[in-house]
N, CA and C atoms as a LAMMPS dump frame, in Angstrom:
ITEM: TIMESTEP
0
ITEM: NUMBER OF ATOMS
555
ITEM: BOX BOUNDS ff ff ff
-5.0000000000000000e+02 5.0000000000000000e+02
-5.0000000000000000e+02 5.0000000000000000e+02
-5.0000000000000000e+02 5.0000000000000000e+02
ITEM: ATOMS id mol type element x y z
1 1 1 N 0.849 -1.174 0
2 1 2 C 0 0 0
3 1 3 C 0.898 1.242 0
4 2 1 N 0.932 1.984 -1.085
5 2 2 C 1.794 3.169 -1.139
6 2 3 C 1.219 4.315 -0.314
7 3 1 N 2.101 5.18 0.141
8 3 2 C 1.683 6.398 0.825
9 3 3 C 1.679 7.536 -0.187
10 4 1 N 0.676 8.386 -0.104
11 4 2 C 0.597 9.56 -0.958
12 4 3 C 0.475 10.786 -0.062
13 5 1 N 0.496 11.952 -0.667
14 5 2 C 0.317 13.16 0.13
15 5 3 C -1.094 13.172 0.717
16 6 1 N -1.242 13.65 1.954
17 6 2 C -2.577 13.716 2.555
18 6 3 C -3.532 14.533 1.688
19 7 1 N -4.744 14.015 1.506
20 7 2 C -5.755 14.701 0.704
21 7 3 C -6.301 15.919 1.433
22 8 1 N -6.261 15.889 2.744
23 8 2 C -6.755 16.979 3.575
24 8 3 C -5.563 17.585 4.305
25 9 1 N -5.586 18.88 4.489
26 9 2 C -4.489 19.546 5.177
27 9 3 C -4.298 19.021 6.588
28 10 1 N -3.05 18.793 6.964
29 10 2 C -2.718 18.395 8.325
30 10 3 C -2.212 19.645 9.036
31 11 1 N -3.082 20.232 9.855
32 11 2 C -2.755 21.506 10.49
33 11 3 C -3.485 21.609 11.824
34 12 1 N -2.828 22.245 12.784
35 12 2 C -3.491 22.616 14.031
36 12 3 C -3.161 24.086 14.281
37 13 1 N -3.347 24.572 15.495
38 13 2 C -3.131 25.997 15.744
39 13 3 C -1.656 26.413 15.677
40 14 1 N -0.722 25.462 15.714
41 14 2 C 0.703 25.803 15.707
42 14 3 C 1.475 25.258 14.51
43 15 1 N 1.087 24.086 14.017
44 15 2 C 1.888 23.369 13.016
45 15 3 C 1.054 23.012 11.787
46 16 1 N 1.688 23.124 10.632
47 16 2 C 1.114 22.673 9.363
48 16 3 C 2.11 21.693 8.76
49 17 1 N 1.627 20.513 8.349
50 17 2 C 2.446 19.575 7.603
51 17 3 C 2.055 19.723 6.141
52 18 1 N 3.056 19.979 5.284
53 18 2 C 2.773 20.252 3.882
54 18 3 C 3.9 19.729 3.009
55 19 1 N 3.661 19.715 1.705
56 19 2 C 4.709 19.346 0.749
57 19 3 C 5.864 20.334 0.853
58 20 1 N 7.053 19.824 0.622
59 20 2 C 8.22 20.7 0.532
60 20 3 C 8.055 21.607 -0.682
61 21 1 N 8.563 22.852 -0.568
62 21 2 C 8.522 23.814 -1.663
63 21 3 C 9.937 24.295 -1.97
64 22 1 N 10.126 24.777 -3.174
65 22 2 C 11.449 25.274 -3.561
66 22 3 C 11.897 26.452 -2.708
67 23 1 N 10.968 27.213 -2.152
68 23 2 C 11.364 28.351 -1.32
69 23 3 C 11.629 27.952 0.138
70 24 1 N 11.773 26.663 0.414
71 24 2 C 12.115 26.177 1.76
72 24 3 C 13.626 26.045 1.966
73 25 1 N 14.412 26.674 1.116
74 25 2 C 15.869 26.532 1.196
75 25 3 C 16.443 27.043 2.505
76 26 1 N 15.839 28.072 3.122
77 26 2 C 16.358 28.569 4.402
78 26 3 C 16.284 27.493 5.481
79 27 1 N 15.25 26.688 5.451
80 27 2 C 15.109 25.587 6.406
81 27 3 C 16.215 24.556 6.188
82 28 1 N 16.448 24.196 4.933
83 28 2 C 17.498 23.221 4.623
84 28 3 C 18.86 23.788 5.017
85 29 1 N 19.086 25.084 4.763
86 29 2 C 20.342 25.739 5.146
87 29 3 C 20.552 25.656 6.665
88 30 1 N 19.513 25.939 7.439
89 30 2 C 19.625 25.885 8.905
90 30 3 C 19.857 24.455 9.381
91 31 1 N 19.195 23.492 8.754
92 31 2 C 19.385 22.089 9.139
93 31 3 C 20.802 21.626 8.842
94 32 1 N 21.388 22.131 7.764
95 32 2 C 22.748 21.739 7.389
96 32 3 C 23.787 22.186 8.419
97 33 1 N 23.411 23.106 9.296
98 33 2 C 24.322 23.573 10.343
99 33 3 C 24.313 22.67 11.577
100 34 1 N 23.345 21.759 11.659
101 34 2 C 23.22 20.864 12.812
102 34 3 C 23.831 19.513 12.444
103 35 1 N 24.958 19.196 13.047
104 35 2 C 25.685 17.975 12.691
105 35 3 C 24.863 16.716 12.921
106 36 1 N 24.018 16.711 13.951
107 36 2 C 23.198 15.518 14.232
108 36 3 C 22.164 15.288 13.114
109 37 1 N 21.581 16.371 12.594
110 37 2 C 20.639 16.23 11.485
111 37 3 C 21.373 15.709 10.257
112 38 1 N 22.504 16.303 9.958
113 38 2 C 23.27 15.9 8.776
114 38 3 C 23.69 14.438 8.869
115 39 1 N 24.118 14.013 10.053
116 39 2 C 24.596 12.64 10.233
117 39 3 C 23.495 11.605 9.993
118 40 1 N 22.27 11.927 10.384
119 40 2 C 21.196 10.93 10.381
120 40 3 C 20.214 11.061 9.22
121 41 1 N 20.418 12.042 8.325
122 41 2 C 19.458 12.277 7.245
123 41 3 C 20.198 12.513 5.926
124 42 1 N 19.444 12.896 4.912
125 42 2 C 20.06 13.25 3.631
126 42 3 C 20.225 14.758 3.47
127 43 1 N 20.078 15.514 4.555
128 43 2 C 20.353 16.953 4.503
129 43 3 C 21.83 17.122 4.149
130 44 1 N 22.138 18.022 3.196
131 44 2 C 23.536 18.171 2.78
132 44 3 C 24.415 18.709 3.907
133 45 1 N 25.603 18.116 4.061
134 45 2 C 26.545 18.567 5.083
135 45 3 C 27.169 19.907 4.757
136 46 1 N 27.277 20.203 3.497
137 46 2 C 27.759 21.513 3.038
138 46 3 C 26.636 22.089 2.191
139 47 1 N 26.046 23.168 2.668
140 47 2 C 24.891 23.73 1.974
141 47 3 C 25.317 24.564 0.78
142 48 1 N 24.594 24.391 -0.298
143 48 2 C 24.61 25.291 -1.452
144 48 3 C 23.182 25.307 -1.964
145 49 1 N 22.854 26.273 -2.781
146 49 2 C 21.5 26.326 -3.335
147 49 3 C 21.206 25.047 -4.115
148 50 1 N 22.17 24.594 -4.904
149 50 2 C 21.955 23.359 -5.671
150 50 3 C 21.76 22.154 -4.756
151 51 1 N 22.555 22.061 -3.693
152 51 2 C 22.412 20.938 -2.755
153 51 3 C 21.071 21.009 -2.029
154 52 1 N 20.627 22.211 -1.681
155 52 2 C 19.327 22.381 -1.037
156 52 3 C 18.187 21.99 -1.954
157 53 1 N 18.288 22.393 -3.214
158 53 2 C 17.255 22.009 -4.188
159 53 3 C 17.24 20.499 -4.407
160 54 1 N 18.417 19.892 -4.429
161 54 2 C 18.49 18.427 -4.591
162 54 3 C 17.838 17.732 -3.398
163 55 1 N 18.049 18.253 -2.18
164 55 2 C 17.395 17.682 -0.998
165 55 3 C 15.877 17.745 -1.159
166 56 1 N 15.355 18.901 -1.547
167 56 2 C 13.907 19.059 -1.702
168 56 3 C 13.381 18.124 -2.795
169 57 1 N 14.103 17.995 -3.892
170 57 2 C 13.689 17.086 -4.965
171 57 3 C 13.642 15.642 -4.466
172 58 1 N 14.596 15.257 -3.59
173 58 2 C 14.563 13.896 -3.019
174 58 3 C 13.308 13.697 -2.182
175 59 1 N 12.887 14.73 -1.47
176 59 2 C 11.681 14.604 -0.646
177 59 3 C 10.47 14.384 -1.539
178 60 1 N 10.392 15.114 -2.654
179 60 2 C 9.275 14.93 -3.591
180 60 3 C 9.296 13.53 -4.191
181 61 1 N 10.485 13.017 -4.462
182 61 2 C 10.592 11.723 -5.157
183 61 3 C 10.143 10.551 -4.299
184 62 1 N 10.052 10.718 -2.992
185 62 2 C 9.676 9.605 -2.117
186 62 3 C 8.278 9.07 -2.456
187 63 1 N 7.338 9.948 -2.739
188 63 2 C 5.992 9.511 -3.115
189 63 3 C 6.035 8.847 -4.49
190 64 1 N 6.712 9.484 -5.442
191 64 2 C 6.771 8.941 -6.812
192 64 3 C 7.406 7.553 -6.853
193 65 1 N 8.426 7.326 -6.014
194 65 2 C 9.128 6.033 -6.024
195 65 3 C 8.424 4.974 -5.186
196 66 1 N 7.423 5.38 -4.391
197 66 2 C 6.726 4.438 -3.529
198 66 3 C 7.425 4.179 -2.212
199 67 1 N 8.483 4.949 -1.906
200 67 2 C 9.207 4.785 -0.642
201 67 3 C 8.384 5.209 0.567
202 68 1 N 7.647 6.299 0.403
203 68 2 C 6.911 6.87 1.52
204 68 3 C 6.526 8.295 1.198
205 69 1 N 6.406 9.108 2.244
206 69 2 C 6.025 10.508 2.065
207 69 3 C 6.833 11.369 3.025
208 70 1 N 7.339 12.482 2.511
209 70 2 C 8.106 13.432 3.307
210 70 3 C 7.373 14.767 3.297
211 71 1 N 7.164 15.319 4.479
212 71 2 C 6.439 16.572 4.62
213 71 3 C 7.276 17.581 5.387
214 72 1 N 7.146 18.841 5.008
215 72 2 C 7.779 19.913 5.77
216 72 3 C 6.929 20.194 7
217 73 1 N 7.593 20.39 8.123
218 73 2 C 6.926 20.88 9.325
219 73 3 C 6.995 22.395 9.233
220 74 1 N 5.843 23.047 9.136
221 74 2 C 5.809 24.492 8.96
222 74 3 C 5.024 25.151 10.081
223 75 1 N 5.357 26.401 10.359
224 75 2 C 4.603 27.217 11.3
225 75 3 C 3.208 27.412 10.703
226 76 1 N 2.171 27.143 11.479
227 76 2 C 0.795 27.216 10.97
228 76 3 C 0.404 28.623 10.568
229 77 1 N 1.002 29.635 11.181
230 77 2 C 0.639 31.021 10.884
231 77 3 C 1.438 31.559 9.697
232 78 1 N 2.766 31.408 9.741
233 78 2 C 3.626 31.989 8.701
234 78 3 C 3.857 31.046 7.519
235 79 1 N 3.62 29.748 7.709
236 79 2 C 3.877 28.705 6.716
237 79 3 C 5.372 28.525 6.437
238 80 1 N 6.223 29.081 7.287
239 80 2 C 7.676 28.93 7.149
240 80 3 C 8.076 27.521 7.559
241 81 1 N 8.848 26.851 6.704
242 81 2 C 9.325 25.5 7.014
243 81 3 C 10.31 25.55 8.174
244 82 1 N 10.122 24.619 9.122
245 82 2 C 10.959 24.544 10.317
246 82 3 C 11.631 23.188 10.477
247 83 1 N 11.181 22.216 9.697
248 83 2 C 11.722 20.875 9.855
249 83 3 C 11.068 19.9 8.91
250 84 1 N 11.227 18.62 9.23
251 84 2 C 10.756 17.552 8.358
252 84 3 C 10.174 16.417 9.172
253 85 1 N 9.143 15.804 8.63
254 85 2 C 8.627 14.544 9.153
255 85 3 C 8.439 13.632 7.953
256 86 1 N 8.931 12.409 8.066
257 86 2 C 8.884 11.475 6.947
258 86 3 C 8.345 10.14 7.435
259 87 1 N 7.522 9.523 6.6
260 87 2 C 7.008 8.176 6.839
261 87 3 C 7.491 7.313 5.689
262 88 1 N 8.335 6.351 5.993
263 88 2 C 8.907 5.472 4.968
264 88 3 C 8.348 4.073 5.167
265 89 1 N 7.904 3.462 4.078
266 89 2 C 7.348 2.117 4.161
267 89 3 C 8.431 1.112 4.526
268 90 1 N 8.116 0.225 5.447
269 90 2 C 9 -0.868 5.83
270 90 3 C 8.657 -2.079 4.963
271 91 1 N 9.505 -3.104 4.948
272 91 2 C 9.19 -4.306 4.163
273 91 3 C 7.93 -5.028 4.644
274 92 1 N 7.6 -4.909 5.919
275 92 2 C 6.409 -5.562 6.455
276 92 3 C 5.168 -4.787 5.994
277 93 1 N 4.109 -5.481 5.612
278 93 2 C 2.897 -4.798 5.149
279 93 3 C 2.315 -3.874 6.216
280 94 1 N 1.882 -2.71 5.777
281 94 2 C 1.192 -1.721 6.618
282 94 3 C 2.016 -1.251 7.81
283 95 1 N 3.34 -1.194 7.641
284 95 2 C 4.244 -0.671 8.669
285 95 3 C 5.04 0.478 8.06
286 96 1 N 5.065 1.602 8.767
287 96 2 C 5.836 2.764 8.315
288 96 3 C 6.843 3.143 9.378
289 97 1 N 8.017 3.529 8.927
290 97 2 C 9.042 4.071 9.811
291 97 3 C 8.943 5.582 9.807
292 98 1 N 9.055 6.165 10.98
293 98 2 C 8.913 7.607 11.154
294 98 3 C 10.278 8.229 11.407
295 99 1 N 10.549 9.319 10.723
296 99 2 C 11.738 10.111 10.987
297 99 3 C 11.346 11.573 11.052
298 100 1 N 12.118 12.369 11.761
299 100 2 C 11.777 13.783 11.905
300 100 3 C 12.989 14.563 12.384
301 101 1 N 12.988 15.842 12.073
302 101 2 C 13.968 16.776 12.612
303 101 3 C 13.373 18.178 12.595
304 102 1 N 13.92 19.03 13.434
305 102 2 C 13.488 20.424 13.516
306 102 3 C 14.74 21.283 13.613
307 103 1 N 14.753 22.416 12.918
308 103 2 C 15.921 23.292 12.995
309 103 3 C 16.074 23.784 14.437
310 104 1 N 17.311 23.985 14.884
311 104 2 C 17.54 24.369 16.289
312 104 3 C 16.769 25.598 16.753
313 105 1 N 16.607 26.611 15.911
314 105 2 C 15.928 27.841 16.341
315 105 3 C 14.443 27.636 16.637
316 106 1 N 13.849 26.524 16.194
317 106 2 C 12.421 26.272 16.397
318 106 3 C 12.147 25.28 17.523
319 107 1 N 13.192 24.751 18.128
320 107 2 C 13.008 23.707 19.145
321 107 3 C 12.498 24.283 20.466
322 108 1 N 11.909 23.391 21.257
323 108 2 C 11.457 23.767 22.593
324 108 3 C 10.085 24.406 22.641
325 109 1 N 9.349 24.373 21.54
326 109 2 C 8.018 24.988 21.501
327 109 3 C 6.91 23.99 21.187
328 110 1 N 7.248 22.702 21.177
329 110 2 C 6.245 21.67 20.959
330 110 3 C 5.925 21.365 19.512
331 111 1 N 6.603 22.002 18.566
332 111 2 C 6.326 21.762 17.143
333 111 3 C 6.554 20.301 16.764
334 112 1 N 7.646 19.72 17.243
335 112 2 C 7.975 18.354 16.837
336 112 3 C 6.94 17.367 17.36
337 113 1 N 6.562 17.484 18.609
338 113 2 C 5.557 16.573 19.169
339 113 3 C 4.248 16.679 18.394
340 114 1 N 3.822 17.891 18.089
341 114 2 C 2.588 18.082 17.325
342 114 3 C 2.705 17.438 15.95
343 115 1 N 3.849 17.65 15.287
344 115 2 C 4.05 17.102 13.939
345 115 3 C 4.066 15.576 13.961
346 116 1 N 4.765 14.993 14.927
347 116 2 C 4.844 13.532 15.036
348 116 3 C 3.465 12.949 15.335
349 117 1 N 2.74 13.569 16.235
350 117 2 C 1.385 13.09 16.56
351 117 3 C 0.478 13.187 15.331
352 118 1 N 0.535 14.317 14.624
353 118 2 C -0.312 14.524 13.451
354 118 3 C 0.028 13.531 12.33
355 119 1 N 1.312 13.371 12.04
356 119 2 C 1.737 12.469 10.955
357 119 3 C 1.397 11.019 11.279
358 120 1 N 1.655 10.6 12.505
359 120 2 C 1.377 9.207 12.857
360 120 3 C -0.129 8.945 12.932
361 121 1 N -0.903 9.896 13.414
362 121 2 C -2.371 9.731 13.425
363 121 3 C -2.903 9.614 12.008
364 122 1 N -2.401 10.451 11.1
365 122 2 C -2.82 10.368 9.695
366 122 3 C -2.456 9.005 9.109
367 123 1 N -1.238 8.538 9.374
368 123 2 C -0.792 7.248 8.828
369 123 3 C -1.667 6.106 9.325
370 124 1 N -2.035 6.133 10.594
371 124 2 C -2.822 5.053 11.19
372 124 3 C -4.313 5.168 10.885
373 125 1 N -4.845 6.367 10.944
374 125 2 C -6.297 6.55 10.835
375 125 3 C -6.788 6.772 9.413
376 126 1 N -5.93 7.257 8.525
377 126 2 C -6.36 7.594 7.169
378 126 3 C -5.616 6.781 6.11
379 127 1 N -4.306 6.684 6.248
380 127 2 C -3.48 6.062 5.197
381 127 3 C -3.434 4.539 5.268
382 128 1 N -4.031 3.941 6.297
383 128 2 C -4.134 2.488 6.343
384 128 3 C -2.976 1.741 6.976
385 129 1 N -2.078 2.443 7.639
386 129 2 C -0.981 1.756 8.326
387 129 3 C -1.512 1.104 9.603
388 130 1 N -0.94 -0.025 9.964
389 130 2 C -1.274 -0.7 11.223
390 130 3 C -0.269 -0.348 12.315
391 131 1 N 0.938 0.036 11.892
392 131 2 C 2.016 0.302 12.851
393 131 3 C 2.889 1.419 12.298
394 132 1 N 3.25 2.351 13.16
395 132 2 C 4.261 3.361 12.853
396 132 3 C 5.339 3.188 13.904
397 133 1 N 6.585 3.08 13.449
398 133 2 C 7.683 2.863 14.389
399 133 3 C 8.772 3.894 14.167
400 134 1 N 9.526 4.156 15.232
401 134 2 C 10.653 5.086 15.168
402 134 3 C 11.82 4.472 15.913
403 135 1 N 13.01 4.714 15.396
404 135 2 C 14.232 4.222 16.018
405 135 3 C 15.067 5.425 16.431
406 136 1 N 15.437 5.507 17.702
407 136 2 C 16.251 6.63 18.182
408 136 3 C 17.417 6.111 19.006
409 137 1 N 18.49 6.865 19.001
410 137 2 C 19.636 6.5 19.834
411 137 3 C 19.263 6.635 21.305
412 138 1 N 19.819 5.764 22.159
413 138 2 C 19.47 5.794 23.582
414 138 3 C 19.719 7.139 24.263
415 139 1 N 20.741 7.878 23.841
416 139 2 C 21.048 9.15 24.5
417 139 3 C 20.272 10.335 23.927
418 140 1 N 19.38 10.1 22.969
419 140 2 C 18.609 11.175 22.367
420 140 3 C 17.335 11.402 23.191
421 141 1 N 17.524 12.03 24.339
422 141 2 C 16.412 12.246 25.276
423 141 3 C 15.3 13.097 24.674
424 142 1 N 15.66 14.085 23.871
425 142 2 C 14.64 14.951 23.274
426 142 3 C 13.699 14.134 22.381
427 143 1 N 14.25 13.272 21.53
428 143 2 C 13.401 12.443 20.665
429 143 3 C 12.586 11.453 21.478
430 144 1 N 13.166 10.914 22.518
431 144 2 C 12.414 9.972 23.361
432 144 3 C 11.212 10.667 24.002
433 145 1 N 11.405 11.908 24.459
434 145 2 C 10.297 12.672 25.048
435 145 3 C 9.227 12.979 24.001
436 146 1 N 9.658 13.361 22.787
437 146 2 C 8.707 13.65 21.712
438 146 3 C 7.842 12.425 21.441
439 147 1 N 8.46 11.28 21.262
440 147 2 C 7.708 10.069 20.922
441 147 3 C 6.746 9.675 22.041
442 148 1 N 7.189 9.737 23.278
443 148 2 C 6.316 9.405 24.402
444 148 3 C 5.128 10.367 24.466
445 149 1 N 5.384 11.661 24.264
446 149 2 C 4.305 12.653 24.296
447 149 3 C 3.345 12.484 23.124
448 150 1 N 3.808 11.861 22.031
449 150 2 C 2.967 11.656 20.845
450 150 3 C 2.305 10.277 20.845
451 151 1 N 2.22 9.633 22.012
452 151 2 C 1.499 8.37 22.208
453 151 3 C 2.226 7.139 21.666
454 152 1 N 3.538 7.209 21.495
455 152 2 C 4.327 6.037 21.124
456 152 3 C 4.749 5.307 22.398
457 153 1 N 4.897 4 22.283
458 153 2 C 5.37 3.191 23.401
459 153 3 C 6.763 2.661 23.095
460 154 1 N 7.607 2.663 24.115
461 154 2 C 8.941 2.095 23.948
462 154 3 C 8.837 0.581 23.988
463 155 1 N 9.495 -0.086 23.022
464 155 2 C 9.415 -1.54 22.928
465 155 3 C 10.689 -2.245 23.354
466 156 1 N 11.838 -1.736 22.979
467 156 2 C 13.078 -2.435 23.28
468 156 3 C 14.258 -1.769 22.604
469 157 1 N 15.393 -2.453 22.624
470 157 2 C 16.63 -1.917 22.066
471 157 3 C 17.182 -2.891 21.031
472 158 1 N 17.533 -2.363 19.877
473 158 2 C 18.23 -3.128 18.843
474 158 3 C 19.708 -2.75 18.944
475 159 1 N 20.531 -3.709 19.314
476 159 2 C 21.949 -3.425 19.549
477 159 3 C 22.703 -3.233 18.244
478 160 1 N 23.544 -2.197 18.204
479 160 2 C 24.393 -1.87 17.053
480 160 3 C 23.598 -1.881 15.747
481 161 1 N 22.415 -1.307 15.766
482 161 2 C 21.479 -1.362 14.649
483 161 3 C 21.642 -0.198 13.668
484 162 1 N 21.879 0.99 14.19
485 162 2 C 21.973 2.177 13.345
486 162 3 C 23.387 2.333 12.808
487 163 1 N 23.475 2.746 11.564
488 163 2 C 24.772 2.938 10.931
489 163 3 C 24.929 4.398 10.518
490 164 1 N 25.975 5.029 11.022
491 164 2 C 26.299 6.402 10.685
492 164 3 C 27.704 6.423 10.102
493 165 1 N 28.08 7.489 9.426
494 165 2 C 29.455 7.557 8.917
495 165 3 C 30.465 7.408 10.062
496 166 1 N 31.218 6.332 10.033
497 166 2 C 32.267 6.124 11.027
498 166 3 C 31.837 5.539 12.354
499 167 1 N 30.549 5.183 12.518
500 167 2 C 30.133 4.6 13.8
501 167 3 C 28.82 3.847 13.656
502 168 1 N 28.586 2.98 14.626
503 168 2 C 27.308 2.276 14.758
504 168 3 C 26.721 2.648 16.106
505 169 1 N 25.409 2.48 16.237
506 169 2 C 24.746 2.844 17.49
507 169 3 C 23.553 1.931 17.731
508 170 1 N 23.213 1.774 18.998
509 170 2 C 21.994 1.07 19.356
510 170 3 C 20.789 1.913 18.943
511 171 1 N 19.646 1.255 18.806
512 171 2 C 18.392 1.946 18.498
513 171 3 C 17.342 1.532 19.516
514 172 1 N 16.724 2.511 20.144
515 172 2 C 15.568 2.257 20.987
516 172 3 C 14.352 2.3 20.061
517 173 1 N 13.539 1.252 20.103
518 173 2 C 12.379 1.134 19.222
519 173 3 C 11.142 1.649 19.952
520 174 1 N 10.441 2.558 19.287
521 174 2 C 9.156 3.068 19.758
522 174 3 C 8.12 2.741 18.693
523 175 1 N 6.878 2.496 19.106
524 175 2 C 5.829 2.246 18.121
525 175 3 C 4.508 2.828 18.585
526 176 1 N 3.673 3.036 17.587
527 176 2 C 2.281 3.419 17.81
528 176 3 C 1.464 2.535 16.878
529 177 1 N 0.421 1.916 17.418
530 177 2 C -0.396 0.972 16.656
531 177 3 C -1.785 1.517 16.418
532 178 1 N -2.401 1.047 15.334
533 178 2 C -3.793 1.385 15.105
534 178 3 C -4.629 0.48 16.006
535 179 1 N -5.57 1.035 16.679
536 179 2 C -6.47 0.245 17.515
537 179 3 C -5.779 -0.288 18.755
538 180 1 N -6.475 -1.18 19.466
539 180 2 C -5.922 -1.727 20.697
540 180 3 C -4.735 -2.642 20.436
541 181 1 N -3.896 -2.771 21.44
542 181 2 C -2.729 -3.646 21.344
543 181 3 C -3.187 -5.099 21.201
544 182 1 N -2.61 -5.847 20.247
545 182 2 C -3.008 -7.26 20.083
546 182 3 C -2.693 -8.052 21.349
547 183 1 N -3.539 -9.014 21.625
548 183 2 C -3.305 -9.905 22.768
549 183 3 C -2.211 -10.907 22.445
550 184 1 N -1.43 -11.264 23.451
551 184 2 C -0.417 -12.282 23.28
552 184 3 C -0.842 -13.54 24.028
553 185 1 N -0.389 -14.673 23.556
554 185 2 C -0.791 -15.953 24.179
555 185 3 C -0.096 -16.163 25.495
């Protein structure tokens, strides 16, 4: 089941999730200054206008290729892009992996939690996913707080699971399921 752009706007009083636009280069430029974002995403490590445009084009291509959907996290009032939330299809049917980042100047105001809650609710309630999961490093307390506040449950740790340039890291697995938790025998 492929993911497409939401047919209805995903917006609340603070956050709007929308397609990336060519005029979102300032957001990509700011993200390129954060080494943690660069290490874990396809944001260019050295920003140029061409590299920023290539990043935005990659976000658009996710729907066309059937990989998933990438949305800009924007201020609901100004529509200025502040970050990214992406849902990528996993090999298991009806399972999406969630990724997200926010530029440093926008952090601490609840934008990420709102965006994660909105994107995962859309994936589960509208797009037909049964499970949305996120993998975060154990020391990433900010992401752990975001996921917990957005109704995700911590499941366990995958040892030496994440691969970054020059290092490997454990991943703490969080998930959010559609409907009640299945019973176990």
